[in-house]
N, C-alpha and C positions, 0 to 999 in steps of 0.2 A: 561731414557733418556739417551743420548749417542755422548760423544762430540771428537774431535780429539785431543784437548789438553788434555785430559781425557783416554787415550785408554786404563787401565789396571781396567777400573772401571765402575760402572753403577749408574746411579741417581735416586732417588727416588723421586717425588713432593708430598709434603703433601698440600692438599689442604686447609687445616685447617692456615697452614701460608704462604703459596706460596713460602717455601724454598724448595731447590732440597737437601737432602741427597744422598752423594757419598759413594758408599761401592765398598771395590776392589774385584773386580769377574775375572780377567786375561784377558786377550788377546783373539783375535777370536772371540766373541760374536756372533752366528748366532741366527737367528729365536726367538726372546724372544716372550714368551707368556702366559697370567695371568692365572691361576688356575679358572674355572669352579666359584667357590667362590669370588675369588679377593683379596686373601689372600697371593698367592705365585707367585711369576716370575721366568717360566721355560725359564734356558738360554742354547743352545748347544755351545761347547765348542769345535773348533778344534785347534790344537796346527798345526800349520805349520810345525813347526822345526820338531818335535818329531813324527807327523803322528798318535798322539793320540787324543782321542775326549773322552767327559766328558760331562754328565749331571750338570748343575748347578741348585740349587733352592736359590732364595732369597726369606726369610721371611718378608713380608713389615711390619708388627708391629714391629719387634725387629732388624731390616736389618742384619738378622746372614745369611751367605752365607753358603751353603754347597758346596762340588764339589767330582761326584761321577765316577770314572773314567770307561770307559764302554771294554769289552777285545773283541779288534775286528775280534779275532779269531772265537771267538764263538759267537757273533753277529757283523754279515757284512753288510756292507752296502752298497749300489750302490753311489758313488764318493763322497759324503756328507750326515751324517744322519742329520736331523732336528727331535726333538723330540717333540710331543704336548702330550698334559692331556689327559688321557680317560675324557668318558662324565663325570662322577661323581666326576674327581678329584681326585682318589685315587691312579692311576697306571699312570707311563709315558709309552708312548708308540712310536715308532717309525718303519718305513720302515724297513724291513729287504731284503737282497737278499740272494739267496739259496747257500748253500755253493760248488754245484758244479758249479756255472754261473760265470762268468764272474764281473769283481769289477767296470767297466769302462761302463755308459750309452751311447758312444758311440759306441757300440759293439752289435753287434744282439744278442737279446735274445729269445732262443728256444721256450719259449711259450709265451712270450708278445710281441717280435718282435721288430722292430726300421723303424720307416719310414724316407725317407728323405725327405718328405713334411714338412713345416712347421705345419702344423696341427697334432694333438695328435694320435697315432696309435689307431686305433679300436681293442678292445677286444673281443672273437668271442669265 
């Protein structure tokens, strides 16, 4: 749960008590996703001021939050990184741009292309 008046916290609703417990997770949280087993919440953290990206994992049972910085030089994303869980929940995965390509999705990629149409570009 996110609230504008609590921009640095993420709320977890306890269904047994109907109470929200707030955990400090930082600003600029994107794309929260529950792990396949429902025990952890994965947060994509983008710091607009520094340009840094991190993986955040919030464990539901004990409300523990850990942040893992991502080396943007080694693991480069196009525009924004959005992290997700692997199918079994043992790893975090994300889309990655090749190191020789451009960073912006607004620039045509030599392999995948970019369409001026609002429809997705066909992959051939």
